[in-house]
C-alpha positions, -999 to 999 in steps of 0.1 A, spaced: -769 5 207 -741 -19 214 -759 -32 244 -790 -40 224 -769 -56 197 -751 -78 223 -784 -88 239 -802 -96 207 -773 -116 193 -768 -135 226 -806 -142 229 -806 -155 193 -779 -180 203 -797 -188 235 -829 -195 215 -810 -222 196 -795 -237 228 -821 -250 252 -794 -264 275 -780 -229 280 -814 -214 289 -819 -242 314 -786 -235 329 -794 -198 333 -831 -201 345 -822 -208 382 -805 -174 382 -835 -155 370 -836 -119 382 -798 -118 389 -777 -90 373 -744 -89 355 -722 -64 338 -699 -71 307 -672 -45 307 -649 -41 277 -626 -15 291 -624 14 284 -651 15 257 -682 -5 265 -702 -14 295 -733 -36 291 -756 -43 320 -780 -72 318 -801 -95 339 -813 -131 335 -850 -134 325 -872 -161 339 -870 -180 305 -832 -181 306 -827 -153 281 -808 -121 288 -827 -88 294 -816 -52 295 -810 -40 331 -803 -6 345 -803 -2 382 -787 18 409 -772 -12 427 -739 -29 416 -743 -60 395 -739 -94 411 -713 -105 386 -687 -85 366 -672 -99 334 -641 -80 323 -626 -83 288 -599 -60 274 -608 -44 241 -575 -57 227 -589 -92 231 -618 -86 207 -600 -95 175 -591 -129 192 -627 -134 201 -638 -129 165 -610 -150 151 -609 -179 174 -643 -180 191 -658 -176 224 -641 -205 242 -607 -190 235 -617 -155 243 -633 -166 276 -599 -176 288 -590 -139 290 -622 -128 307 -619 -120 344 -651 -129 362 -658 -114 397 -688 -117 420 -715 -143 429 -697 -176 423 -728 -196 412 -739 -170 386 -704 -164 375 -699 -201 369 -731 -204 350 -724 -174 328 -689 -185 321 -700 -220 312 -727 -207 289 -705 -182 271 -677 -207 267 -699 -233 251 -725 -212 232 -722 -217 195 -740 -202 165 -758 -228 143 -753 -209 110 -768 -238 90 -801 -235 109 -803 -197 103 -793 -200 66 -818 -228 60 -846 -204 68 -835 -182 40 -820 -205 14 -834 -240 23 -817 -270 39 -796 -282 11 -782 -248 1 -776 -239 37 -757 -271 43 -735 -265 12 -729 -229 22 -718 -238 57 -697 -267 43 -681 -244 18 -674 -218 44 -658 -244 67 -636 -256 38 -625 -220 30 -617 -214 66 -598 -246 69 -578 -239 38 -570 -204 51 -557 -219 83 -536 -244 63 -522 -215 42 -513 -195 73 -496 -226 88 -476 -232 55 -466 -196 53 -455 -196 89 -434 -228 83 -419 -212 52 -409 -180 71 -394 -201 99 -375 -222 75 -362 -191 57 -351 -175 90 -334 -207 103 -319 -221 71 -315 -196 42 -309 -164 62 -300 -178 96 -314 -152 120 -329 -179 142 -315 -212 155 -333 -243 145 -344 -269 171 -318 -294 160 -290 -268 162 -302 -255 196 -282 -279 219 -249 -272 201 -256 -235 201 -263 -236 239 -230 -254 245 -212 -228 224 -229 -200 244 -218 -216 277 -182 -220 264 -182 -184 253 -195 -172 287 -168 -192 305 -140 -178 282 -152 -142 287 -152 -148 325 -116 -162 323 -105 -132 302 -122 -108 327 -102 -124 355 -69 -121 335 -76 -84 328 -83 -78 365 -51 -95 375 -31 -75 350 -47 -43 362 -38 -51 398 -2 -60 389 3 -25 374 
């Protein structure tokens, strides 16, 4: 089920991106495996038209793409390009490079899909509104992070601020030297007894 969901979603994106299909067409018939350890393994091949097709064979796939399940939330939150930095790709270099490039740059054109249901103007406004909501959410998180950092450095000094860091480092070095001198004195006194 997960395999067919992955293939249909990826093929939908490939249908919107002619450049991606053209990049995959020279690799028609080649096989790959997407492994999200330890839960999911999806085997697929490249079809003649550049889409992905389900594949189940006895032989090992030519390319193996490994992604830890722990990385999935990042994939959903920050997109494929960010998640692809964490994917380990092994196998046939040409196919691996083509798949990596396509997966890194493949984007969903939400406005195109929504325009089929709601019309062009409504789809544009929905996507624009969604983008604004997402941007405002990111700004809110950035402001909250800044407020927490300010609280931890200024009001309840559990952390050292950047401007105080050089003085703090100097104090730490002085303390280390003082402790070393004290340790030598204690050792001298212990030997004298």
